[in-house]
C-alpha positions in Angstrom: 72.0 -30.4 -15.7 69.2 -30.3 -18.0 66.4 -30.8 -15.1 67.9 -27.5 -13.4 68.1 -25.3 -16.5 63.9 -26.2 -17.2 63.7 -25.4 -13.6 65.0 -21.7 -13.8 63.5 -21.5 -17.6 60.1 -22.3 -15.9 61.2 -19.8 -12.7 62.0 -17.4 -15.3 58.8 -17.5 -17.9 57.1 -16.7 -14.0 58.5 -13.8 -13.3 57.8 -12.4 -16.7 54.8 -13.0 -16.2 54.6 -11.3 -12.8 56.5 -8.3 -14.8 53.6 -8.1 -17.0 50.9 -8.1 -14.6 52.6 -5.6 -12.0 54.8 -3.4 -14.5 53.8 -3.2 -17.8 55.1 0.2 -18.7 58.4 -2.1 -17.7 58.0 -5.3 -19.9 56.3 -3.5 -22.6 54.7 -7.2 -23.4 50.7 -6.1 -23.7 49.7 -4.2 -26.1 51.2 -4.4 -30.1 51.7 -0.8 -31.6 51.4 0.4 -35.3 54.8 1.0 -37.4 56.7 2.9 -36.8 58.0 2.0 -33.6 60.4 5.1 -32.5 62.3 3.8 -29.1 62.7 7.5 -27.2 64.3 7.4 -22.9 61.0 6.9 -21.4 61.0 3.4 -23.1 64.9 2.2 -22.8 66.0 0.1 -19.6 69.4 -0.3 -18.0 70.5 -3.5 -15.5 73.8 -4.0 -14.6 75.2 -7.2 -16.1 77.1 -10.1 -13.9 80.2 -8.6 -15.2 79.5 -5.4 -14.4 78.8 -6.2 -10.7 81.6 -7.8 -10.4 83.2 -5.0 -11.9 81.7 -2.2 -9.6 82.6 -5.0 -6.2 86.6 -4.9 -7.2 85.9 -1.2 -8.1 84.7 -0.7 -4.4 88.0 -2.9 -3.0 90.2 -0.9 -5.2 88.7 2.7 -3.4 88.8 1.0 0.2 92.2 -0.2 -0.1 93.2 3.2 -2.0 91.9 5.5 1.2 93.0 3.4 3.7 96.6 3.5 2.1 96.3 7.6 1.2 97.6 6.2 -2.2 96.6 8.6 -4.6 97.5 6.7 -7.9 95.2 4.0 -6.9 92.6 6.5 -5.9 92.9 8.3 -9.3 93.3 4.9 -11.6 90.0 4.4 -9.4 88.5 7.2 -10.6 89.5 7.1 -13.9 87.6 3.4 -14.4 84.5 4.8 -12.2 84.1 7.3 -15.0 85.0 4.9 -18.4 82.1 2.5 -16.3 79.6 5.4 -16.3 80.7 6.7 -19.5 80.0 3.0 -21.6 76.3 3.6 -19.9 75.0 6.4 -21.6 77.3 4.9 -24.9 74.7 1.5 -24.9 72.1 4.0 -24.3 72.7 6.2 -27.2 72.8 3.1 -29.3 69.0 2.5 -28.6 68.4 6.1 -28.5 66.2 7.8 -31.4 66.4 4.1 -33.7 63.3 3.7 -35.2 61.7 0.3 -36.9 60.0 1.8 -39.4 58.4 -1.6 -42.0 58.5 -4.9 -41.5 58.6 -6.8 -44.9 58.0 -10.9 -45.5 59.0 -12.6 -48.7 56.5 -15.6 -49.7 56.3 -18.7 -47.6 54.5 -22.0 -46.9 53.8 -23.8 -44.0 56.6 -25.6 -42.5 59.3 -23.6 -44.2 61.8 -20.8 -42.3 59.5 -17.5 -42.8 61.7 -14.7 -44.5 61.1 -11.4 -42.4 63.1 -7.2 -43.5 63.0 -5.3 -40.1 63.5 -2.1 -41.8 65.2 0.5 -39.4 66.1 4.3 -39.5 68.9 4.8 -37.9 69.4 8.5 -37.8 72.8 9.9 -37.9 75.2 8.0 -36.0 76.0 4.1 -36.7 74.4 1.8 -33.8 76.9 -1.2 -34.0 76.9 -4.4 -31.6 72.4 -5.0 -31.4 70.9 -8.1 -31.0 67.4 -9.0 -31.5 65.7 -11.6 -29.4 62.3 -13.2 -31.1 61.0 -16.2 -28.5 64.0 -18.0 -28.4 65.4 -16.5 -31.6 68.9 -14.4 -31.2 70.0 -12.0 -34.2 72.9 -9.9 -34.0 73.1 -7.0 -36.3 74.7 -3.8 -37.0 73.6 -0.8 -38.5 75.6 2.0 -40.4 74.6 5.4 -40.0 71.9 7.1 -43.0 68.2 6.9 -43.4 67.4 3.5 -43.1 68.8 -0.2 -43.2 67.4 -3.9 -43.2 67.6 -6.5 -41.4 67.3 -9.7 -42.5 66.1 -12.5 -40.5 64.5 -15.9 -40.5 61.2 -17.5 -38.3 59.7 -20.7 -38.2 56.2 -20.8 -39.6 54.7 -24.4 -38.4 51.5 -22.8 -39.8 48.9 -21.7 -42.2 47.4 -18.0 -42.4 48.2 -15.0 -40.2 51.6 -15.1 -38.3 52.3 -12.6 -35.9 56.1 -12.2 -35.4 55.5 -11.2 -32.2 57.2 -9.5 -29.0 60.9 -8.6 -29.7 62.9 -7.9 -27.1 66.0 -5.3 -28.9 69.4 -5.2 -26.6 73.1 -4.1 -26.6 75.8 -4.8 -23.8 78.4 -2.8 -25.8 81.2 -1.3 -25.6 82.3 -2.6 -22.2 79.5 -5.2 -21.6 78.8 -3.9 -17.9 75.2 -3.3 -18.6 72.6 -4.6 -20.7 70.8 -1.6 -22.5 67.0 -3.2 -23.8 63.6 -2.3 -25.0 60.6 -4.2 -26.0 59.3 -3.8 -29.5 56.0 -5.4 -30.4 55.1 -4.9 -33.9 51.5 -4.7 -34.6 52.1 -6.3 -37.8 50.7 -10.4 -39.3 52.1 -11.9 -42.2 49.6 -14.6 -44.1 51.7 -18.2 -44.5 50.6 -20.0 -47.3 49.5 -23.9 -47.3 52.6 -26.5 -46.9 53.0 -27.8 -50.8 51.9 -31.9 -51.1 55.1 -33.4 -52.2 54.8 -35.8 -55.3 51.1 -34.7 -56.2 49.5 -35.9 -58.7 49.0 -34.2 -62.6 46.7 -31.4 -62.4 43.1 -32.5 -63.2 41.1 -32.0 -66.7 39.1 -29.0 -67.0 35.5 -28.6 -68.7 36.9 -27.5 -71.7 34.3 -24.5 -72.1 37.2 -21.8 -70.7 40.6 -20.8 -71.8 40.4 -23.3 -74.6 42.9 -23.1 -77.3 44.5 -25.1 -80.3 47.1 -27.9 -80.9 47.5 -29.7 -84.7 45.9 -32.9 -84.9 42.8 -34.7 -86.8 40.2 -31.9 -85.6 37.6 -30.7 -87.9 39.0 -27.5 -87.4 40.7 -26.2 -90.4 44.0 -24.1 -90.2 45.6 -24.4 -93.5 48.6 -26.6 -96.2 51.6 -28.3 -95.6 53.3 -30.0 -97.5 53.0 -33.9 -97.4 55.0 -36.3 -95.5 55.4 -39.8 -95.3 52.4 -41.5 -93.8 49.9 -38.9 -94.0 46.6 -40.4 -94.7 45.5 -39.8 -98.7 42.1 -38.2 -97.7 43.9 -35.0 -96.2 45.8 -34.8 -99.5 44.5 -31.2 -101.0 44.5 -32.3 -104.8 43.2 -29.6 -106.5 45.8 -27.1 -104.0 48.9 -29.5 -105.5 48.0 -29.3 -109.1 49.3 -25.5 -108.9 52.5 -26.5 -106.8 55.3 -28.8 -107.5 54.5 -31.2 -104.3 51.9 -32.6 -102.6 49.7 -30.3 -100.1 47.9 -31.7 -97.4 45.1 -30.4 -95.1 46.3 -29.2 -91.5 43.6 -29.5 -88.9 43.0 -27.9 -85.4 42.2 -29.9 -82.0 41.0 -28.0 -79.3 43.9 -28.3 -76.0 41.2 -27.3 -72.5 44.2 -25.2 -71.0 41.4 -24.4 -68.2 41.8 -26.7 -64.8 38.8 -26.7 -62.4 40.5 -27.4 -59.0 37.7 -28.9 -57.0 38.1 -29.7 -52.7 34.7 -31.5 -53.1 36.7 -34.2 -55.4 39.2 -34.7 -52.9 37.7 -38.0 -51.6 39.6 -39.9 -49.3 41.7 -37.2 -48.0 41.2 -35.7 -45.2 40.8 -31.5 -45.0 44.8 -30.7 -44.5 45.2 -32.8 -47.1 43.0 -31.7 -49.4 44.4 -28.0 -49.1 48.0 -29.6 -49.6 47.4 -30.5 -52.5 45.2 -28.4 -53.9 47.8 -25.9 -53.0 50.3 -28.2 -55.4 47.7 -27.5 -57.7 48.0 -23.9 -58.0 51.6 -23.6 -58.0 51.6 -26.4 -60.8 49.2 -24.1 -63.2 50.7 -21.0 -62.9 54.2 -22.5 -63.3 52.7 -24.3 -66.4 50.9 -21.2 -67.7 47.4 -22.8 -67.5 44.3 -21.3 -66.6 42.9 -22.3 -64.0 40.0 -22.4 -60.9 39.9 -22.5 -57.4 36.4 -24.6 -56.1 36.3 -24.7 -52.3 33.2 -24.9 -50.0 31.8 -21.3 -49.9 34.1 -20.1 -52.8 35.1 -20.3 -56.3 37.8 -17.8 -57.6 38.6 -17.7 -61.7 39.4 -19.1 -63.8 42.3 -17.1 -64.3 46.2 -16.7 -64.5 48.3 -14.8 -63.7 50.5 -13.3 -59.7 47.4 -12.0 -58.6 44.8 -15.2 -59.6 47.8 -17.0 -58.0 47.8 -15.1 -54.9 43.6 -14.9 -54.8 44.0 -18.6 -54.5 46.4 -19.1 -52.1 45.1 -17.0 -49.4 41.7 -18.7 -49.9 43.6 -21.6 -48.8 45.8 -20.7 -46.1 42.8 -18.7 -44.5 40.4 -22.0 -45.1 39.0 -22.4 -41.2 40.9 -25.5 -39.5 38.7 -28.9 -39.9 35.8 -29.5 -37.6 37.1 -31.8 -33.9 
């Protein structure tokens, strides 16, 4: 069965490719479209399902039998069933007609994880039940309530870093009776940036040069910061004798030591790692430095970003890493 299924899938893909070449207006597989995309009557298509074909054959047999035996009741029943089937076609058509895809929003995603997407539809004044959306081999079922807008959350695999397009989408329904399938192709001209994968168990952040983003902490430095009460173990050379004479207890001079918060995350310093491994480690370091609220700079072969801190700086660094060219073959 698996070999037969593979042959059928291959035949179906060949038929789709032929349809794309011969009937581009029917398949809508070629050009990407700018948002918003509105489904009007010229881009909505209808075909009977297998169940619909069988139901139509049954109606023909019922009609022939009713005419042969001059059975008016059977003939009337056949006409009622045919009318219901015909009206179901228009009900399915109205489910798609006028539907509009207005925006696509994506959450942050790293390569190797699922990309969360939200498709925002404008459903107009009527509800849209029993909709199906197919992207590649992934199928999503949803319904839209009547109103100005509704969001549909889906997830797509993102195996590689860089720009990713959701690709063409088949939006369809076979409701209300399953006799006809009503569909349309949507090919939004939208690209989402996928950040590089994060190295697991990355080593600690490297120390920076100590020139920018410097802070101070208590220690044995030369910068005087104030006085504090004497604690057991403090060296006598740090006791402020004159200040202590004016108080009831001993006071100790407190000093400050400069501590470097600035990190330089350099591509060139990662010797022994291949191109993609360096990108994964730098990505892990960018996220770690941002989480620790440490100022950092990113040095790539032809680009330096920072030093800086914050969401916009983090995004600029991850964007530069995501868009780095692939390693030369």
